[in-house]
LUMTOR-117163 format. One record per residue (C-alpha): residue number from 1; residue in one letter; x, z negated, y. Coordinates in steps of 0.1 Angstrom, whole numbers, plus 5000, padded with zeros to 4 digits. Layout:
N
[NUM; 'A'; [X; Z; Y]],
...
% end
This chain:
149
[1; 'X'; [1712; 7358; 5298]],
[2; 'X'; [1692; 7381; 5276]],
[3; 'X'; [1664; 7406; 5288]],
[4; 'X'; [1686; 7414; 5320]],
[5; 'X'; [1685; 7451; 5330]],
[6; 'X'; [1725; 7451; 5336]],
[7; 'X'; [1753; 7470; 5313]],
[8; 'X'; [1771; 7442; 5293]],
[9; 'X'; [1786; 7439; 5266]],
[10; 'X'; [1789; 7411; 5246]],
[11; 'X'; [1814; 7394; 5217]],
[12; 'X'; [1812; 7365; 5198]],
[13; 'X'; [1845; 7345; 5195]],
[14; 'X'; [1859; 7316; 5173]],
[15; 'X'; [1891; 7315; 5181]],
[16; 'X'; [1903; 7334; 5147]],
[17; 'X'; [1924; 7368; 5141]],
[18; 'X'; [1890; 7386; 5139]],
[19; 'X'; [1875; 7372; 5166]],
[20; 'X'; [1904; 7381; 5188]],
[21; 'X'; [1900; 7419; 5173]],
[22; 'X'; [1866; 7416; 5186]],
[23; 'X'; [1873; 7407; 5219]],
[24; 'X'; [1898; 7434; 5224]],
[25; 'X'; [1877; 7463; 5210]],
[26; 'X'; [1846; 7446; 5231]],
[27; 'X'; [1871; 7445; 5261]],
[28; 'X'; [1879; 7485; 5257]],
[29; 'X'; [1842; 7491; 5253]],
[30; 'X'; [1832; 7475; 5282]],
[31; 'X'; [1858; 7491; 5306]],
[32; 'X'; [1846; 7523; 5297]],
[33; 'X'; [1811; 7516; 5297]],
[34; 'X'; [1821; 7500; 5331]],
[35; 'X'; [1794; 7469; 5319]],
[36; 'X'; [1801; 7434; 5319]],
[37; 'X'; [1819; 7418; 5294]],
[38; 'X'; [1805; 7383; 5280]],
[39; 'X'; [1823; 7363; 5257]],
[40; 'X'; [1803; 7344; 5240]],
[41; 'X'; [1811; 7313; 5214]],
[42; 'X'; [1789; 7287; 5198]],
[43; 'X'; [1786; 7247; 5181]],
[44; 'X'; [1765; 7228; 5167]],
[45; 'X'; [1769; 7197; 5154]],
[46; 'X'; [1783; 7193; 5119]],
[47; 'X'; [1748; 7181; 5094]],
[48; 'X'; [1771; 7141; 5094]],
[49; 'X'; [1767; 7137; 5131]],
[50; 'X'; [1736; 7116; 5142]],
[51; 'X'; [1717; 7128; 5172]],
[52; 'X'; [1738; 7098; 5193]],
[53; 'X'; [1770; 7115; 5191]],
[54; 'X'; [1786; 7098; 5226]],
[55; 'X'; [1800; 7073; 5200]],
[56; 'X'; [1821; 7090; 5185]],
[57; 'X'; [1836; 7102; 5215]],
[58; 'X'; [1841; 7140; 5207]],
[59; 'X'; [1830; 7163; 5236]],
[60; 'X'; [1812; 7193; 5214]],
[61; 'X'; [1806; 7213; 5248]],
[62; 'X'; [1842; 7207; 5260]],
[63; 'X'; [1861; 7218; 5233]],
[64; 'X'; [1839; 7250; 5225]],
[65; 'X'; [1848; 7259; 5259]],
[66; 'X'; [1884; 7250; 5256]],
[67; 'X'; [1887; 7273; 5226]],
[68; 'X'; [1866; 7300; 5241]],
[69; 'X'; [1900; 7297; 5269]],
[70; 'X'; [1924; 7297; 5243]],
[71; 'X'; [1911; 7327; 5222]],
[72; 'X'; [1915; 7345; 5266]],
[73; 'X'; [1947; 7335; 5266]],
[74; 'X'; [1965; 7347; 5236]],
[75; 'X'; [1937; 7385; 5243]],
[76; 'X'; [1944; 7388; 5278]],
[77; 'X'; [1969; 7358; 5290]],
[78; 'X'; [1965; 7355; 5328]],
[79; 'X'; [1954; 7391; 5335]],
[80; 'X'; [1915; 7387; 5328]],
[81; 'X'; [1893; 7413; 5336]],
[82; 'X'; [1878; 7412; 5368]],
[83; 'X'; [1842; 7418; 5347]],
[84; 'X'; [1847; 7394; 5321]],
[85; 'X'; [1820; 7358; 5319]],
[86; 'X'; [1825; 7331; 5293]],
[87; 'X'; [1795; 7312; 5279]],
[88; 'X'; [1795; 7282; 5255]],
[89; 'X'; [1765; 7278; 5239]],
[90; 'X'; [1749; 7248; 5218]],
[91; 'X'; [1736; 7265; 5182]],
[92; 'X'; [1745; 7283; 5153]],
[93; 'X'; [1763; 7317; 5159]],
[94; 'X'; [1743; 7342; 5145]],
[95; 'X'; [1712; 7326; 5164]],
[96; 'X'; [1733; 7323; 5204]],
[97; 'X'; [1746; 7358; 5197]],
[98; 'X'; [1716; 7374; 5183]],
[99; 'X'; [1700; 7359; 5215]],
[100; 'X'; [1723; 7365; 5239]],
[101; 'X'; [1729; 7403; 5232]],
[102; 'X'; [1689; 7406; 5243]],
[103; 'X'; [1694; 7439; 5264]],
[104; 'X'; [1728; 7439; 5259]],
[105; 'X'; [1747; 7479; 5250]],
[106; 'X'; [1764; 7461; 5220]],
[107; 'X'; [1772; 7432; 5205]],
[108; 'X'; [1809; 7432; 5190]],
[109; 'X'; [1816; 7404; 5161]],
[110; 'X'; [1849; 7398; 5138]],
[111; 'X'; [1841; 7408; 5100]],
[112; 'X'; [1851; 7367; 5093]],
[113; 'X'; [1858; 7338; 5110]],
[114; 'X'; [1868; 7307; 5109]],
[115; 'X'; [1841; 7291; 5079]],
[116; 'X'; [1828; 7305; 5050]],
[117; 'X'; [1848; 7315; 5017]],
[118; 'X'; [1878; 7336; 5025]],
[119; 'X'; [1873; 7356; 4994]],
[120; 'X'; [1839; 7376; 5016]],
[121; 'X'; [1847; 7409; 5030]],
[122; 'X'; [1814; 7401; 5051]],
[123; 'X'; [1810; 7365; 5070]],
[124; 'X'; [1777; 7352; 5076]],
[125; 'X'; [1773; 7356; 5115]],
[126; 'X'; [1783; 7384; 5107]],
[127; 'X'; [1758; 7393; 5086]],
[128; 'X'; [1731; 7381; 5094]],
[129; 'X'; [1741; 7399; 5136]],
[130; 'X'; [1737; 7436; 5120]],
[131; 'X'; [1708; 7423; 5103]],
[132; 'X'; [1688; 7412; 5133]],
[133; 'X'; [1704; 7423; 5165]],
[134; 'X'; [1684; 7441; 5190]],
[135; 'X'; [1713; 7462; 5195]],
[136; 'X'; [1742; 7481; 5180]],
[137; 'X'; [1766; 7458; 5162]],
[138; 'X'; [1803; 7465; 5155]],
[139; 'X'; [1818; 7449; 5132]],
[140; 'X'; [1857; 7447; 5136]],
[141; 'X'; [1889; 7435; 5112]],
[142; 'X'; [1918; 7422; 5126]],
[143; 'X'; [1939; 7449; 5114]],
[144; 'X'; [1920; 7475; 5134]],
[145; 'X'; [1932; 7492; 5163]],
[146; 'X'; [1917; 7500; 5189]],
[147; 'X'; [1908; 7540; 5195]],
[148; 'X'; [1922; 7565; 5214]],
[149; 'X'; [1911; 7567; 5252]],
% end
């Protein structure tokens, strides 16, 4: 997806309240800009698992896609935006988001998500995205209200 000339707003989701808020902000920005809304989740194998993950009976890709759809259900219900596209990518979340956002109008992330330490004001993924993305990055807190039209 990276490298296209198409107007896109990219948002990272992980099922957290911060990611849901980021999705609301990204959708508002995409609607106002007439841009596509790319909703991205990323997954990677835990370090404790070997390369032969089939033996564990876990569908990592399928679970990531289900989590992404659950977030969309929570935020939009059945009324999904027409400009919405979804991506469940394998890899480090920050790297996947930065790469997918190449050429995008904006990358939107929550200030912290499911991992990390609860006391941090800024999560590792949002911090890495802000440091490495080649487009503007909006970092949203769970309680942030959408701006007026």
